VOPAGU-2260 file (C-alpha; in pm, 1 decimal, decimal comma):
REM VOPAGU-2260
SITE   aa  ch    i         X         Y         Z
SITE  MET   A    0     175,1     420,5   -3704,2
SITE  ASP   A    1     -37,1     377,2   -3391,8
SITE  HIS   A    2     138,4     571,9   -3116,2
SITE  TRP   A    3     -89,8     434,2   -2845,0
SITE  THR   A    4     -10,4      64,5   -2864,1
SITE  LEU   A    5     259,3    -173,0   -2743,9
SITE  GLN   A    6     188,7    -425,2   -3016,9
SITE  GLY   A    7     506,4    -611,2   -3109,1
SITE  LYS   A    8     692,2    -489,3   -2799,7
SITE  THR   A    9     876,3    -720,2   -2560,3
SITE  ALA   A   10     894,0    -647,1   -2187,7
SITE  VAL   A   11    1047,5    -764,9   -1861,4
SITE  VAL   A   12     855,4    -669,2   -1545,5
SITE  ALA   A   13    1025,0    -737,3   -1212,4
SITE  GLY   A   14     828,0    -774,3    -891,0
SITE  ALA   A   15     515,2    -873,1   -1081,3
SITE  SER   A   16     324,7   -1123,9    -867,5
SITE  LYS   A   17      91,7    -867,3    -705,9
SITE  GLY   A   18      20,9    -498,5    -659,3
SITE  ILE   A   19     172,1    -246,9    -899,6
SITE  GLY   A   20     392,8    -505,6   -1070,0
SITE  LEU   A   21     109,2    -744,3   -1151,2
SITE  ALA   A   22    -111,1    -457,3   -1268,3
SITE  THR   A   23     173,4    -336,0   -1489,7
SITE  ALA   A   24     228,8    -676,1   -1650,1
SITE  GLU   A   25    -144,5    -695,1   -1721,8
SITE  GLU   A   26    -155,0    -343,2   -1867,2
SITE  LEU   A   27     140,4    -405,3   -2098,6
SITE  LEU   A   28     -16,0    -731,7   -2215,3
SITE  ARG   A   29    -351,0    -562,2   -2273,2
SITE  HIS   A   30    -180,1    -314,1   -2505,6
SITE  GLY   A   31     -17,5    -590,2   -2709,9
SITE  ALA   A   32     324,4    -649,7   -2554,3
SITE  GLU   A   33     477,0    -989,1   -2483,1
SITE  VAL   A   34     583,5    -995,9   -2117,6
SITE  LEU   A   35     834,1   -1191,3   -1910,6
SITE  PHE   A   36     716,6   -1125,5   -1554,3
SITE  LEU   A   37     919,0   -1208,6   -1245,1
SITE  ALA   A   38     863,9   -1264,8    -874,9
SITE  ARG   A   39     982,0   -1488,9    -593,1
SITE  SER   A   40     649,5   -1665,8    -531,6
SITE  GLU   A   41     600,6   -1961,7    -763,8
SITE  ALA   A   42     236,0   -1999,6    -661,5
SITE  LEU   A   43     152,0   -1638,6    -748,4
SITE  ILE   A   44     349,7   -1652,1   -1072,8
SITE  ARG   A   45     165,4   -1964,8   -1186,8
SITE  GLU   A   46    -170,8   -1815,6   -1089,1
SITE  ALA   A   47    -102,7   -1502,9   -1295,0
SITE  GLU   A   48      30,1   -1711,7   -1583,1
SITE  GLU   A   49    -295,1   -1908,9   -1597,0
SITE  SER   A   50    -498,9   -1588,6   -1591,0
SITE  PHE   A   51    -298,2   -1431,6   -1872,1
SITE  ASP   A   52    -301,3   -1750,2   -2081,0
SITE  ALA   A   53    -679,5   -1768,9   -2051,8
SITE  ARG   A   54    -699,3   -1426,8   -2218,8
SITE  GLY   A   55    -471,5   -1533,3   -2502,2
SITE  TRP   A   56    -183,1   -1308,1   -2399,3
SITE  LYS   A   57     182,8   -1397,4   -2455,7
SITE  ALA   A   58     305,4   -1398,4   -2097,1
SITE  TYR   A   59     596,6   -1590,5   -1953,1
SITE  GLY   A   60     621,8   -1627,3   -1575,7
SITE  MET   A   61     961,1   -1672,3   -1415,0
SITE  VAL   A   62    1035,5   -1740,5   -1049,4
SITE  ALA   A   63    1331,8   -1517,8    -966,3
SITE  ASP   A   64    1469,5   -1334,1    -665,1
SITE  ILE   A   65    1606,2   -1015,1    -819,4
SITE  GLY   A   66    1809,1    -957,1    -504,3
SITE  GLU   A   67    2037,6   -1242,2    -613,1
SITE  GLU   A   68    2301,0   -1171,7    -879,1
SITE  SER   A   69    2280,0   -1521,6   -1028,4
SITE  GLN   A   70    1906,8   -1481,3   -1080,8
SITE  ARG   A   71    1946,2   -1142,2   -1246,1
SITE  MET   A   72    2184,9   -1315,4   -1485,6
SITE  ALA   A   73    1921,3   -1584,4   -1544,2
SITE  VAL   A   74    1660,3   -1320,3   -1630,3
SITE  ALA   A   75    1888,4   -1170,8   -1896,6
SITE  GLU   A   76    1950,4   -1518,3   -2038,6
SITE  ARG   A   77    1576,2   -1593,8   -2048,8
SITE  ALA   A   78    1497,2   -1267,1   -2228,9
SITE  GLU   A   79    1774,4   -1343,7   -2478,2
SITE  GLN   A   80    1628,1   -1689,8   -2540,2
SITE  LEU   A   81    1273,9   -1557,8   -2581,6
SITE  TRP   A   82    1336,6   -1261,5   -2810,2
SITE  GLY   A   83    1703,3   -1179,2   -2867,2
SITE  ARG   A   84    1614,4    -818,0   -2791,1
SITE  LEU   A   85    1415,3    -618,0   -2534,8
SITE  ASP   A   86    1194,6    -310,8   -2572,2
SITE  ILE   A   87    1075,5    -250,7   -2214,9
SITE  LEU   A   88    1216,0    -303,4   -1864,9
SITE  VAL   A   89    1007,7    -220,1   -1557,9
SITE  ASN   A   90    1200,3    -227,6   -1230,3
SITE  ASN   A   91     936,5    -273,2    -960,8
SITE  VAL   A   92    1133,5    -458,5    -693,9
SITE  GLY   A   93    1135,9    -306,4    -349,3
SITE  THR   A   94    1175,8    -375,8      20,3
SITE  ASN   A   95    1173,2    -185,6     347,7
SITE  ILE   A   96    1283,1    -241,3     705,9
SITE  ARG   A   97    1038,8     -52,2     922,9
SITE  LYS   A   98    1235,7      88,6    1214,9
SITE  PRO   A   99    1266,0     436,3    1364,5
SITE  THR   A  100    1576,8     603,3    1224,3
SITE  LEU   A  101    1764,8     582,4    1554,3
SITE  GLU   A  102    1708,8     206,6    1563,6
SITE  ALA   A  103    1814,3     140,0    1204,0
SITE  THR   A  104    2156,9     -12,2    1149,1
SITE  PHE   A  105    2406,6      24,6     867,7
SITE  GLU   A  106    2322,8    -333,8     769,2
SITE  ASP   A  107    1955,3    -234,3     738,4
SITE  LEU   A  108    2051,3      53,8     510,9
SITE  GLN   A  109    2279,7    -164,2     302,6
SITE  HIS   A  110    2011,5    -430,4     253,2
SITE  VAL   A  111    1742,0    -184,5     144,4
SITE  MET   A  112    1982,1       2,2     -85,3
SITE  ASP   A  113    2104,0    -326,3    -238,3
SITE  ILE   A  114    1749,6    -433,5    -330,1
SITE  ASN   A  115    1577,8    -106,1    -417,2
SITE  ALA   A  116    1862,3      62,8    -603,8
SITE  GLY   A  117    2142,7    -189,0    -653,6
SITE  ALA   A  118    1936,7    -473,9    -800,1
SITE  ALA   A  119    1757,6    -235,5   -1036,8
SITE  PHE   A  120    2090,2     -87,0   -1147,5
SITE  ASP   A  121    2241,1    -429,4   -1212,3
SITE  LEU   A  122    1933,3    -547,3   -1402,7
SITE  CYS   A  123    1959,2    -237,9   -1625,5
SITE  LEU   A  124    2323,4    -319,9   -1696,7
SITE  ARG   A  125    2259,5    -687,5   -1770,2
SITE  LEU   A  126    1969,1    -610,8   -2003,2
SITE  PHE   A  127    2137,6    -315,4   -2174,7
SITE  PRO   A  128    2267,1    -522,7   -2470,4
SITE  LEU   A  129    1912,4    -643,0   -2541,7
SITE  LEU   A  130    1758,4    -297,7   -2488,7
SITE  ARG   A  131    2006,8    -151,7   -2736,8
SITE  LYS   A  132    1866,5    -396,6   -2995,3
SITE  GLY   A  133    1507,6    -300,3   -2914,5
SITE  LYS   A  134    1271,8     -59,3   -3088,8
SITE  GLN   A  135    1240,9     275,2   -2906,8
SITE  SER   A  136    1341,0      95,7   -2588,5
SITE  SER   A  137    1217,4     216,2   -2253,3
SITE  ILE   A  138    1311,6     158,0   -1890,4
SITE  VAL   A  139    1065,3     259,4   -1618,8
SITE  ASN   A  140    1176,2     248,9   -1256,0
SITE  VAL   A  141     914,4     239,8    -981,1
SITE  ALA   A  142    1042,7     471,9    -710,3
SITE  SER   A  143     828,7     652,2    -450,9
SITE  ILE   A  144     700,7     997,2    -367,1
SITE  ALA   A  145     900,6     948,3     -44,6
SITE  SER   A  146    1209,9    1009,2    -259,0
SITE  LEU   A  147    1093,5    1366,8    -318,6
SITE  THR   A  148     930,9    1476,8       6,7
SITE  GLY   A  149     875,1    1367,5     362,7
SITE  VAL   A  150     615,4    1092,3     400,0
SITE  MET   A  151     485,7     964,2     731,7
SITE  TRP   A  152     480,0     590,5     805,2
SITE  THR   A  153     781,0     498,1     595,1
SITE  THR   A  154    1152,4     509,5     679,7
SITE  ALA   A  155    1456,5     723,0     606,8
SITE  ILE   A  156    1645,2     431,2     453,4
SITE  TYR   A  157    1354,4     352,0     219,7
SITE  ALA   A  158    1334,2     715,4     108,0
SITE  MET   A  159    1712,1     723,7      53,4
SITE  SER   A  160    1700,9     411,5    -163,4
SITE  LYS   A  161    1418,2     546,2    -379,6
SITE  ALA   A  162    1594,1     881,0    -416,3
SITE  ALA   A  163    1895,7     688,6    -545,3
SITE  LEU   A  164    1668,4     514,3    -796,4
SITE  ASN   A  165    1545,0     850,9    -923,8
SITE  ARG   A  166    1898,0     984,4    -964,4
SITE  MET   A  167    1995,9     666,0   -1148,0
SITE  THR   A  168    1696,0     720,5   -1376,5
SITE  GLN   A  169    1807,4    1071,6   -1466,7
SITE  TYR   A  170    2170,5     976,5   -1515,3
SITE  LEU   A  171    2097,0     675,5   -1739,2
SITE  ALA   A  172    1852,9     885,7   -1942,0
SITE  VAL   A  173    2140,7    1117,6   -2029,9
SITE  GLU   A  174    2401,1     845,8   -2081,7
SITE  TRP   A  175    2184,6     599,9   -2278,1
SITE  GLY   A  176    1975,2     842,6   -2481,8
SITE  GLY   A  177    2222,3     812,9   -2767,4
SITE  GLU   A  178    2157,2     436,6   -2769,7
SITE  GLY   A  179    1786,8     497,3   -2829,8
SITE  ILE   A  180    1692,6     397,2   -2474,8
SITE  ARG   A  181    1456,4     618,4   -2278,2
SITE  VAL   A  182    1470,0     597,8   -1896,6
SITE  ASN   A  183    1192,8     732,3   -1673,6
SITE  ALA   A  184    1055,1     673,3   -1325,0
SITE  VAL   A  185     717,9     690,3   -1154,3
SITE  ASN   A  186     681,3     805,5    -795,4
SITE  PRO   A  187     364,7     663,0    -638,7
SITE  TRP   A  188     206,9     796,3    -318,5
SITE  PHE   A  189     -10,0     561,3    -111,1
SITE  ILE   A  190    -142,8     295,3    -348,1
SITE  ARG   A  191    -382,1      23,5    -234,3
SITE  THR   A  192    -143,1    -272,8    -219,2
SITE  GLU   A  193     -39,2    -535,3      36,3
SITE  ARG   A  194     276,2    -337,3     108,9
SITE  VAL   A  195      77,5     -57,1     274,2
SITE  GLU   A  196    -211,1    -266,5     407,1
SITE  ARG   A  197     -95,6    -200,0     763,7
SITE  VAL   A  198    -129,8     175,4     712,6
SITE  LEU   A  199    -455,4     160,7     517,5
SITE  SER   A  200    -618,9     -59,5     781,5
SITE  ASP   A  201    -610,7     240,5    1018,3
SITE  PRO   A  202    -908,7     473,1     945,7
SITE  GLU   A  203    -733,8     773,6    1100,1
SITE  LYS   A  204    -429,0     728,7     879,0
SITE  VAL   A  205    -650,2     690,5     572,2
SITE  ARG   A  206    -826,1    1013,7     669,0
SITE  GLN   A  207    -490,9    1193,7     690,0
SITE  ILE   A  208    -380,6    1053,4     352,0
SITE  GLU   A  209    -704,4    1162,6     188,3
SITE  GLN   A  210    -681,7    1506,6     346,9
SITE  ALA   A  211    -325,6    1551,0     216,2
SITE  THR   A  212    -421,3    1443,1    -137,1
SITE  PRO   A  213    -597,8    1696,8    -362,7
SITE  LEU   A  214    -790,2    1416,3    -536,1
SITE  GLY   A  215    -901,7    1303,9    -191,7
SITE  ARG   A  216    -838,6     930,2    -211,9
SITE  VAL   A  217    -584,3     648,5    -208,3
SITE  GLY   A  218    -453,8     541,7    -550,7
SITE  GLU   A  219    -506,7     205,6    -718,9
SITE  PRO   A  220    -233,4     -17,1    -869,0
SITE  GLU   A  221    -394,6       7,0   -1213,1
SITE  GLU   A  222    -350,7     385,7   -1209,2
SITE  VAL   A  223      24,4     349,5   -1166,0
SITE  ALA   A  224      31,3      73,2   -1427,9
SITE  ARG   A  225    -137,7     296,3   -1684,6
SITE  ALA   A  226     122,1     568,2   -1629,2
SITE  ILE   A  227     400,1     312,9   -1676,4
SITE  ALA   A  228     240,3     179,3   -1995,3
SITE  PHE   A  229     214,7     531,7   -2135,4
SITE  LEU   A  230     584,6     596,0   -2070,7
SITE  CYS   A  231     663,8     281,7   -2272,4
SITE  MET   A  232     449,8     377,7   -2572,5
SITE  PRO   A  233     563,7     548,7   -2893,7
SITE  ALA   A  234     336,6     835,5   -2782,1
SITE  ALA   A  235     595,9     913,0   -2511,7
SITE  SER   A  236     890,1     899,0   -2754,7
SITE  TYR   A  237    1032,6    1239,2   -2650,4
SITE  LEU   A  238    1005,6    1181,2   -2275,6
SITE  THR   A  239    1317,5    1068,5   -2090,5
SITE  GLY   A  240    1473,6    1147,1   -1753,5
SITE  LEU   A  241    1125,4    1210,3   -1614,2
SITE  THR   A  242    1037,1    1131,8   -1250,7
SITE  LEU   A  243     658,9    1134,6   -1269,5
SITE  PRO   A  244     455,6    1169,9    -949,1
SITE  VAL   A  245     154,8     935,9    -954,4
SITE  ASP   A  246      17,5    1076,4    -634,4
SITE  GLY   A  247    -322,2    1240,3    -677,1
SITE  GLY   A  248    -152,6    1578,1    -640,2
SITE  PHE   A  249       4,3    1507,9    -300,0
SITE  SER   A  250     343,0    1651,2    -402,4
SITE  GLN   A  251     173,6    1975,4    -518,4
SITE  GLN   A  252     -39,3    2025,4    -209,5
SITE  GLY   A  253     -89,9    2380,3     -86,8
SITE  ILE   A  254    -340,3    2540,9     146,1
SITE  ARG   A  255    -700,6    2464,4      53,5
């Protein structure tokens, strides 16, 4: 058995039109998985679909707003139609409302929590019957290093929502381990994506990020995607409940 392949695996990747999600869909496909990838932008989904098709990969784009319950139901129905089972779920949906804490409202908190933690939780529940039928099934949740430590230029409500996602990861790992489903999370630091373009366009902020990171640079989406792919492989078969920092050492920083 090849422990370093995803050949024959089926996967759903949410939030996959750009950034970490798109890189993850590509990485899973490269390793042999069939992938149903989701996002709200039809134009970006179709563009990615054409790119994947040109490489002979079995990729299925689906326009879906994971924040809507009816569309989460539709995703489960589509996965059932495609395969009748599921081996991999990657929850990469996320949002933020950038306000100072004293300006944030309860409605702001509720919205961010609903998307970042609630939608991921509900998608796990709706896909559970298919994951239980899968082979060494794996869920990977994309959280954030902000869930573990203070990070400048984000928000308290964002950090709270990602911390909830990590706790969900650990709880489901315990509860669903007996069903043969592994549940892990990755916690990225600053990764070069559109979401943080505003921060990375400021040379002084980039300097501070690099100074705070032992590897001395901003991460790339592909580096997070490779960590996610590893967690889905048979090689990671005894790893569950893990919240893996993909942060260039930021969370381990000392005096240097």
